[in-house]
DRENDO-1510 file (C-alpha; in Angstrom, 1 decimal, always signed):
<recs>
REC; n; res; u; v; w
REC; 1; UNK; +148.2; -155.2; -53.1 .
REC; 2; UNK; +146.8; -154.7; -56.7 .
REC; 3; UNK; +143.9; -157.1; -56.0 .
REC; 4; UNK; +143.0; -155.1; -52.9 .
REC; 5; UNK; +143.0; -151.8; -54.8 .
REC; 6; UNK; +141.0; -153.4; -57.7 .
REC; 7; UNK; +138.4; -154.5; -55.2 .
REC; 8; UNK; +138.0; -151.0; -53.9 .
REC; 9; UNK; +137.4; -149.6; -57.4 .
REC; 10; UNK; +135.1; -152.6; -58.1 .
REC; 11; UNK; +132.8; -151.5; -55.3 .
REC; 12; UNK; +132.8; -147.9; -56.5 .
REC; 13; UNK; +129.2; -147.7; -57.3 .
REC; 14; UNK; +126.5; -145.4; -55.8 .
REC; 15; UNK; +124.3; -148.4; -55.0 .
REC; 16; UNK; +127.1; -150.1; -53.1 .
REC; 17; UNK; +127.8; -146.9; -51.1 .
REC; 18; UNK; +124.0; -146.6; -50.4 .
REC; 19; UNK; +123.8; -150.1; -49.1 .
REC; 20; UNK; +126.9; -149.6; -46.9 .
REC; 21; UNK; +125.6; -146.4; -45.4 .
REC; 22; UNK; +122.0; -147.6; -44.9 .
REC; 23; UNK; +122.5; -151.3; -44.1 .
REC; 24; UNK; +126.1; -151.5; -43.0 .
REC; 25; UNK; +126.9; -154.1; -45.6 .
REC; 26; UNK; +128.8; -153.9; -48.9 .
REC; 27; UNK; +127.1; -156.8; -50.7 .
REC; 28; UNK; +124.7; -155.6; -53.3 .
REC; 29; UNK; +123.5; -156.6; -56.7 .
REC; 30; UNK; +123.7; -153.5; -59.0 .
REC; 31; UNK; +120.3; -152.7; -60.4 .
REC; 32; UNK; +120.8; -151.3; -63.9 .
REC; 33; UNK; +117.3; -150.0; -64.3 .
REC; 34; UNK; +116.7; -146.3; -64.3 .
REC; 35; UNK; +115.3; -144.6; -61.2 .
REC; 36; UNK; +112.0; -144.1; -63.1 .
REC; 37; UNK; +111.8; -147.8; -63.9 .
REC; 38; UNK; +112.6; -148.9; -60.4 .
REC; 39; UNK; +110.1; -146.5; -58.8 .
REC; 40; UNK; +107.4; -147.3; -61.4 .
REC; 41; UNK; +107.7; -151.0; -61.1 .
REC; 42; UNK; +107.2; -150.9; -57.3 .
REC; 43; UNK; +104.4; -148.3; -57.5 .
REC; 44; UNK; +102.5; -150.5; -60.0 .
REC; 45; UNK; +102.9; -153.6; -57.7 .
REC; 46; UNK; +101.7; -151.6; -54.7 .
REC; 47; UNK; +98.7; -150.2; -56.5 .
REC; 48; UNK; +97.7; -153.6; -57.9 .
REC; 49; UNK; +97.9; -155.1; -54.5 .
REC; 50; UNK; +95.9; -152.3; -52.9 .
REC; 51; UNK; +93.2; -152.5; -55.6 .
REC; 52; UNK; +92.8; -156.2; -54.9 .
REC; 53; UNK; +92.4; -155.5; -51.2 .
REC; 54; UNK; +90.3; -152.3; -51.5 .
REC; 55; UNK; +88.1; -152.6; -54.6 .
REC; 56; UNK; +85.9; -149.8; -53.4 .
REC; 57; UNK; +87.4; -146.6; -55.0 .
REC; 58; UNK; +86.7; -144.3; -52.0 .
REC; 59; UNK; +88.3; -146.7; -49.6 .
REC; 60; UNK; +91.2; -147.2; -52.0 .
REC; 61; UNK; +91.8; -143.5; -52.2 .
REC; 62; UNK; +91.8; -143.1; -48.4 .
REC; 63; UNK; +94.5; -145.9; -48.1 .
REC; 64; UNK; +96.7; -144.6; -50.9 .
REC; 65; UNK; +96.5; -141.0; -49.6 .
REC; 66; UNK; +97.9; -142.3; -46.3 .
REC; 67; UNK; +100.6; -144.3; -48.0 .
REC; 68; UNK; +101.6; -141.3; -50.2 .
REC; 69; UNK; +101.7; -139.0; -47.2 .
REC; 70; UNK; +104.0; -141.4; -45.4 .
REC; 71; UNK; +106.2; -141.9; -48.5 .
REC; 72; UNK; +106.4; -138.1; -48.9 .
REC; 73; UNK; +107.5; -137.6; -45.3 .
REC; 74; UNK; +110.1; -140.3; -45.7 .
REC; 75; UNK; +111.4; -138.6; -48.9 .
REC; 76; UNK; +111.6; -135.3; -47.1 .
REC; 77; UNK; +113.4; -136.6; -44.1 .
REC; 78; UNK; +115.9; -138.7; -46.1 .
REC; 79; UNK; +116.6; -135.9; -48.5 .
REC; 80; UNK; +117.4; -133.6; -45.5 .
REC; 81; UNK; +119.6; -136.3; -43.9 .
REC; 82; UNK; +121.3; -136.9; -47.2 .
REC; 83; UNK; +122.1; -133.2; -47.7 .
REC; 84; UNK; +123.5; -133.0; -44.2 .
REC; 85; UNK; +125.7; -136.1; -44.8 .
REC; 86; UNK; +126.9; -134.7; -48.1 .
REC; 87; UNK; +127.8; -131.4; -46.4 .
REC; 88; UNK; +129.7; -133.1; -43.6 .
REC; 89; UNK; +131.6; -135.3; -46.1 .
REC; 90; UNK; +132.4; -132.2; -48.2 .
REC; 91; UNK; +133.8; -130.5; -45.1 .
REC; 92; UNK; +135.9; -133.5; -44.2 .
REC; 93; UNK; +137.3; -133.7; -47.7 .
REC; 94; UNK; +138.1; -130.0; -47.6 .
REC; 95; UNK; +139.9; -130.4; -44.3 .
REC; 96; UNK; +141.8; -133.5; -45.5 .
REC; 97; UNK; +142.9; -131.8; -48.7 .
REC; 98; UNK; +144.4; -128.6; -47.2 .
REC; 99; UNK; +148.2; -128.4; -47.2 .
REC; 100; UNK; +149.7; -129.0; -43.8 .
REC; 101; UNK; +150.8; -125.4; -43.4 .
REC; 102; UNK; +147.2; -124.1; -43.4 .
</recs>
């Protein structure tokens, strides 16, 4: 029994919870980099790749504008979904923590 409980607390990491909610799996390597580092590294890789494919600055700007528009829409939608999920979870926790006589 102790091993089972230890495993639960061993998976208690926001990245594990994220993977379970988004991918339905609980296997994840924890990324210890900051949010800023994780985003910056991927942005640099994307921009370097796009510069190699679109050396013309005007064409590069058109492509990156579309990518940033898409990323912004994804960010907005996922933030709204996340807020709604958080609210639903908070309501469930509130309901589950009320004494039986209420």
